[in-house]
C-alpha positions in Angstrom: 103.5 93.9 140.5 102.9 94.2 136.7 100.5 91.6 135.5 102.0 91.4 132.1 105.8 91.8 131.7 108.5 90.8 129.3 112.2 91.2 130.0 115.0 91.4 127.4 118.1 90.2 129.2 121.6 90.0 127.7 124.1 87.4 128.9 125.1 87.9 132.5 122.6 90.7 133.1 120.6 88.8 135.9 117.9 87.1 133.9 117.7 84.0 136.2 118.0 86.3 139.3 115.0 88.3 138.0 113.0 85.2 137.1 113.6 83.5 140.5 112.5 86.7 142.4 109.4 87.1 140.3 108.5 83.5 141.2 109.1 84.2 144.9 106.9 87.3 144.7 104.1 85.2 143.3 104.4 82.8 146.2 103.0 85.6 148.4 99.9 85.6 146.3 99.2 82.0 145.2 100.0 78.4 145.7 103.0 76.9 143.8 100.7 74.5 141.9 99.1 77.5 140.2 102.4 79.0 139.1 103.7 77.5 135.9 107.4 78.2 135.2 108.6 76.9 131.8 112.1 76.5 130.5 113.8 74.3 127.8 116.0 71.8 129.5 115.8 69.7 132.7 119.1 71.3 133.8 117.6 74.8 133.5 114.5 73.7 135.4 116.6 72.2 138.2 118.7 75.3 138.4 115.6 77.5 138.6 114.3 75.4 141.6 117.7 75.6 143.3 117.9 79.4 142.7 114.5 79.9 144.2 115.4 77.9 147.4 118.7 79.7 147.6 117.1 83.1 147.4 114.5 82.2 149.9 117.2 81.1 152.4 119.4 84.0 151.9 117.1 87.0 151.5 119.9 89.5 151.3 119.4 93.2 150.4 119.6 92.6 146.6 116.9 90.0 146.8 114.8 91.9 149.2 115.0 95.1 147.0 114.1 93.2 143.9 111.0 91.5 145.5 109.9 94.7 147.2 109.7 96.3 143.8 106.8 93.9 143.1 104.8 95.8 145.8 105.7 93.6 148.8 106.9 95.1 152.1 110.5 94.0 153.0 109.5 93.2 156.6 106.6 91.1 155.4 109.1 89.1 153.2 111.3 88.5 156.2 108.4 87.6 158.5 107.1 85.0 156.0 110.5 83.6 155.0 110.0 80.3 156.8 106.4 79.9 155.7 107.4 80.4 152.1 110.2 77.9 152.3 107.9 75.3 153.7 105.2 76.2 151.2 107.6 75.7 148.3 109.2 72.5 149.6 105.9 70.7 150.5 103.8 71.7 147.5 103.5 70.3 144.0 105.9 72.5 142.0 105.1 73.4 138.4 108.7 74.2 137.3 109.2 72.1 134.2 110.5 71.9 130.7 108.1 72.9 127.9 108.2 69.4 126.5 107.3 67.9 129.9 104.4 70.3 130.4 103.0 69.6 126.9 103.5 65.9 127.4 101.6 66.1 130.7 98.6 67.7 129.0 98.5 64.9 126.4 98.6 62.1 128.9 95.8 63.7 130.8 93.7 64.0 127.6 95.0 61.1 125.6 91.5 59.7 125.1 90.4 62.9 123.4 93.5 62.9 121.2 93.0 59.3 120.1 96.2 57.9 121.6 96.8 55.6 124.6 97.9 57.3 127.8 100.9 54.9 128.1 102.5 56.1 124.9 106.3 56.0 124.8 108.5 58.8 123.6 110.7 57.8 120.7 111.2 58.0 116.9 110.4 55.6 114.1 112.8 55.5 111.2 111.6 58.0 108.6 112.8 55.8 105.7 110.6 53.0 107.0 107.6 55.3 107.0 108.5 56.5 103.5 108.7 53.0 102.2 105.2 52.1 103.5 104.0 55.4 102.1 105.3 54.5 98.6 103.7 51.1 98.8 100.4 52.8 99.3 100.6 54.8 96.1 99.1 53.7 92.8 101.1 53.8 89.6 99.7 57.2 88.6 100.5 58.7 92.0 104.0 57.3 91.9 104.6 58.8 88.5 103.4 62.2 89.8 105.6 61.9 92.9 108.7 61.4 90.8 107.8 64.6 88.9 107.7 66.5 92.1 111.0 65.1 93.2 112.7 66.5 90.1 113.9 70.0 90.5 116.3 71.6 88.1 117.4 68.1 87.1 118.3 67.2 90.7 116.2 64.7 92.7 115.6 66.2 96.1 115.0 64.0 99.2 111.2 63.9 99.5 111.3 62.1 102.8 113.4 65.0 104.3 111.0 67.5 102.7 108.0 65.8 104.2 109.6 65.6 107.6 110.5 69.4 107.5 106.8 70.1 106.6 105.7 68.0 109.5 108.0 70.0 111.8 106.0 73.1 110.9 102.7 71.4 110.3 100.6 73.8 112.5 102.3 76.7 110.8 101.0 75.5 107.5 97.3 75.7 108.5 97.0 79.3 107.2 98.6 78.7 103.9 96.0 78.7 101.1 97.0 77.8 97.6 95.0 79.8 95.1 93.4 78.1 92.0 95.4 79.4 89.1 94.3 78.7 85.5 96.7 77.5 82.9 97.1 80.7 80.7 96.2 80.6 77.0 99.5 80.4 75.0 98.2 81.3 71.6 99.2 84.9 71.4 102.6 84.3 73.0 103.4 81.5 70.5 102.3 83.6 67.6 104.5 86.5 68.9 107.5 84.2 69.3 106.9 82.6 65.9 107.0 86.0 64.3 110.3 86.8 66.0 111.8 83.4 65.2 110.9 83.4 61.5 112.2 87.0 61.2 115.6 86.2 62.8 116.0 82.9 61.0 115.3 84.4 57.6 117.0 87.8 57.9 120.4 88.1 56.0 121.5 90.4 58.9 121.2 87.7 61.5 124.4 86.3 63.0 124.8 82.6 63.7 124.5 83.4 67.4 121.3 85.4 67.0 119.8 82.5 65.0 120.9 80.1 67.7 119.1 82.1 70.4 115.7 81.7 68.7 116.1 78.3 67.2 114.6 76.7 70.3 111.3 75.3 71.4 108.7 77.6 73.0 109.1 76.4 76.6 112.9 77.0 76.5 112.4 80.8 76.1 112.6 81.7 79.8 116.1 80.1 80.0 117.6 82.3 77.3 119.7 85.4 78.0 117.6 87.7 75.8 114.4 86.9 77.7 116.0 88.3 80.9 116.5 91.7 79.3 114.2 94.7 79.9 114.5 95.5 76.2 115.8 93.6 73.2 117.7 96.7 72.3 120.0 95.7 75.2 120.7 92.3 73.7 124.0 92.2 71.8 122.9 89.8 69.0 119.6 91.5 68.3 120.4 95.2 68.7 122.3 96.0 65.6 120.4 98.5 63.4 120.2 96.3 60.4 118.4 93.6 62.4 116.5 95.3 65.2 112.8 96.3 64.8 110.7 98.3 67.2 108.1 95.5 67.3 110.6 93.2 69.0 109.6 95.0 72.3 105.9 94.0 71.8 107.1 90.4 71.4 109.1 90.5 74.5 106.3 92.1 76.5 103.8 89.4 75.3 106.3 86.6 76.2 107.0 88.0 79.7 103.3 88.4 80.4 102.5 84.9 79.4 105.4 83.2 81.2 104.7 85.2 84.4 101.2 83.6 84.4 102.5 80.2 83.3 105.0 79.9 86.1 102.4 81.1 88.7 100.2 78.3 87.4 103.1 75.7 87.5 104.0 76.8 91.0 100.4 76.4 92.2 100.1 73.0 90.6 103.4 71.9 92.2 102.3 72.9 95.7 98.9 71.4 95.3 100.5 68.1 94.4 103.2 68.4 97.1 100.6 69.0 99.8 98.4 66.2 98.5 101.3 63.7 98.9 102.3 65.3 102.2 98.8 64.7 103.7 99.0 61.0 102.5 102.5 60.7 104.1 101.2 62.3 107.3 98.3 59.8 107.6 100.6 56.9 107.0 103.0 58.2 109.6 100.3 58.6 112.2 98.8 55.2 111.5 102.2 53.6 112.2 102.9 55.7 115.3 99.5 54.8 116.8 100.0 51.1 116.0 103.4 51.2 117.8 102.2 53.6 120.5 105.3 55.6 119.9 105.3 59.4 119.7 108.1 62.0 119.5 108.0 65.5 121.0 106.8 67.1 117.8 103.9 64.6 117.7 102.9 65.5 121.2 103.0 69.2 120.3 100.8 68.7 117.3 98.2 66.7 119.3 98.1 69.2 122.2 97.8 72.1 119.8 94.7 70.4 118.4 93.4 69.6 121.9 93.6 73.2 123.2 91.8 74.6 120.1 88.5 73.2 121.4 88.9 72.2 125.0 87.1 74.1 127.8 89.8 75.9 129.9 88.1 75.1 133.2 88.1 71.4 132.3 91.8 71.7 131.4 92.6 73.2 134.8 90.5 70.6 136.6 92.4 67.8 134.9 95.8 69.4 135.6 94.9 69.9 139.2 95.9 73.6 139.0 94.4 76.9 137.9 97.5 78.2 136.0 97.0 81.7 137.3 100.6 82.6 136.5 102.8 81.6 133.6 106.5 82.4 133.5 108.6 81.4 130.4 112.4 81.4 130.5 114.6 81.6 127.3 111.5 82.8 125.3 113.6 83.4 122.2 113.8 79.6 121.8 110.0 79.1 121.7 108.7 77.7 118.4 105.5 79.0 116.8 103.7 75.8 117.6 104.8 75.9 121.2 103.6 79.5 121.5 100.3 78.7 119.9 99.8 76.0 122.6 100.3 78.6 125.3 98.6 81.5 123.5 94.9 80.7 124.5 96.1 80.3 128.1 97.9 83.6 128.0 94.9 85.2 126.2 92.7 84.2 129.1 95.2 85.6 131.7 95.6 88.9 129.7 91.9 89.5 129.2 91.1 88.6 132.8 87.9 86.9 131.6 86.2 84.7 134.2 88.5 85.3 137.2 88.7 88.0 139.8 92.0 87.0 141.4 95.4 88.4 140.3 96.8 86.6 137.3 100.0 87.2 135.4 102.2 86.4 132.5 106.0 87.0 132.5 108.6 86.0 130.0 112.3 86.6 129.7 115.0 86.0 127.1 117.8 87.2 124.9 117.1 87.3 121.2 120.8 87.3 120.5 121.2 83.8 122.1 118.6 81.7 120.1 120.1 78.2 120.2 116.9 76.1 119.4 116.4 77.4 115.8 117.2 73.8 114.6 113.9 72.7 116.3 111.8 75.6 115.3 112.8 78.3 117.9 111.6 81.7 116.5 113.3 84.6 118.2 111.1 87.1 116.4 108.2 85.8 118.6 109.7 87.8 121.5 108.6 91.2 120.0 105.5 89.8 118.3 104.1 88.6 121.6 105.0 91.9 123.3 103.2 93.8 120.6 100.1 91.6 120.8 99.6 92.2 124.6 100.4 95.9 124.6 96.7 96.7 124.6 96.4 94.7 127.8 99.2 96.7 129.4 102.2 94.5 128.8 105.5 96.4 129.3 109.0 95.4 128.1 112.0 96.0 130.3 115.7 95.6 129.3 118.5 94.4 131.5 121.7 95.9 129.9 124.3 95.7 132.7 126.5 92.6 132.5 127.4 91.4 136.1 129.1 88.2 135.0 132.2 89.5 133.1 134.7 92.2 133.5 134.6 95.4 131.4 137.4 94.2 129.1 135.6 91.0 128.3 132.3 92.8 127.7 
């Protein structure tokens, strides 16, 4: 049996069949409590349990052939059929949704996360949180927040923006905003002044050429001529009686300045945005803890933080299992935060540190069928994870034959 394996399985190609038989193969090696099988819905988790029992009861040639490929003798499988069925039915089974598993960890370690173990799952109206957040701002902060909310003369929904940032909170940890200085505008203003005075005073300037420079300095980036690579290309400046070679030096100076200026403005915008986001997040957490009400994203964030520093042996002790084997179904629907919760556990399995017994990681999915992108599912993770564990021997297999539909439908 391969310790580390990923399977790309198209619709109808036997993904669930493969997963169920992988699970059964692991039953020969370990107790069900130490085999964690993860999926995304309760329906899928129930179907996985039913499929495993069905396969154990049937053990036809197709099932026997598949399990025997994992290095187990067919006759041994048949001989231990009743024993495996009993083992599966009488043991604690770790076949669960990803939300339920993460929720279980938080309830076991709630005291370390600073929440009560009897927290309820639910949502607090985001507008209520935002109103309390606004009440906690002083006049200067409120004025700055209004500035952030304005974008191209349209007021964006800050509460929705903050909630979107919260969804990806753990993905923002590696984002660093550089300190950018406000560039000196002296040379750029002098260059524009030269161009402006020349155009305004030249008898060869058309009314449209004059209109293009009769503007304030900060309006320059929004003109048509500023977007040109050369002012020779601009119809109102290019005629021979008006155009001068030094126009290009002016354009270069202005482009250089405004490039630095907008980098500075962008950095200032994001600094202010994240300043207010952090305040919003603190208010949100304060309210949630007071009401003892968390949603699934809250649980993910808390468990992510927990697993960053917790001793894995202590984790397994509290979970009453060793988690020697991890199987993940529909891996293409895993979010970055969800994967980062599992990553230290998989790292330990892949490296083999601290354990002599056989341990494994298996995941399966179809990147063409990613349906949980609305809640952060990242199908690109399928190949990223495969690449990461290549050095530990992870192999990727593809199931290409569709057994569900006829040739014409396929």
